[in-house]
N, C-alpha and C positions, 0 to 999 in steps of 0.2 A: 221529407218535408215536415215541418212542425205543425202540430195540431193547435188549434186555438180554442180557448174557452172564453166565454163572456162572463165577466164579473161586474160588480157595480161600477168599478173604475173604468172598465173597457175590456178589450180582448187581452188575454194572457196566453203566451205561447208555452207549450209543454214540450220540453226536450228530454225528460227523464224516461220516456217510454222505452227507448232502445237500450238503456243501461240496465244490466242485470247484476246488481251488487252481490247477490248470493254466489253467482258463478265467478265473479272477479275475486272474491275472498277465498273461494274454494281453490281456484287456480294458484293464488298466492300462497295459501297454506300448503298445497301439494308441492309447489316449487321449493318452499322452505324445508319440507320434510325430505324431499329427494336430496337437497343439498346437504342436510345433516347426515343422511345415510351415506352419501359419497364421502364426506369428511371422516365419518367413523371408519369406513372401509379403508381409506387411505392411511389413517392413523394406525389401524391394526396391521396393515401391510408393512408400514415403515418400522414398527416395533418388532415384528416377526423377522424382517430382513436384517435388522440390527442384531437381534439375538443370534441368527444364523451366522452372521459375519464374526461376531465375538466368539462363537463356538469354534469356528474354523481357524481363528487367529491363534497361532501357537505362542507360547511364552518364549521370550528371547533366550538364546543359548547362554549358559553361564560363562562360556569362553569369551563371548563378546564383551561381557562386563569385566572379565579379567584383563582384557587388552586396553582398557581405559587407563590413561596416565594418572597414577595416584599423585596426591599432593606430596611433594618431596619432604623428607624429614628436616627438622631444624638443624642448624641455625639457618634462618631465612636471610638471604642477601638483601631483599627488598622488604622492608617492614610494611609498606603500603604501595603495592604496584599501581592501583588506579591513580593515586596522588602523583606518583613518579611519572606516569604517562601524561597526566595533565600538565605537569611542569615541562616535560619535553615538548609537548605540542605548543605551549605558550612560548617557549624559547624559539621553536621553529617558526611560529607565526611572526614573532618579532624580527627574526632574521629575514623573512620573506617580504615584510611590509615596511621596513625602515632603511634609512641610509646608514652606512658605517664603513669602517676600514677593515679590510681583510688583512693586508700587509702594508702598513704605512711606509716602511722603508723602501719597498718596491713600487709604491704608488698604486696599489691595487685596492679598489673600493668595491662595495656592493651597493646596488640600488634596488628599490622595490620591484617586484616582478611586474606589477601593472605598468610602471613607468618604462621598464625594459620592453615590454610588448608594444607600447606606444612608439618608442624610438625605432624599433624594428619595422613597425608598420609604416612610419613616416620615411625612413631612410633606406630600408631594405637591409639585407645581410651583406657583409663585406665579402668580396671575392676570395675564394680559397687560394692560399699560397701553394705553389708547387712544393712537393716534398724534397728535402735535401738528400742527395745520395749518401749512403753510409760508407765509411772507409772499409775497404775490403770487398765491396760489391763491385762486380764487373759489368 
């Protein structure tokens, strides 16, 4: 319970009697010191473990490097393979996302994949036709 003192203004309650600031600061300092020691030990352990692992790690065999595919000698058939791949992907993207004729004489056209999925989802797949027997099969 709080003690009371009388001043000119009236009674004043004293709450600081139970607080020992010296012990609180000592505990905080000790906690910080222990934390720093633990961090230092962990750092030392991690560096020593890393050095041990690097010492145990052998250099790769020169045979493994010899098996790598070397760059073929000239003349190169593709002057810029990344550009060629980008062009191929653009062509494929156009074929998969646009309408167009595959064979106008036969009446075969292509439609975008997204539209084909919608049609199959709405109508379902057509029933499979039975296979025609081949000549010579008994």
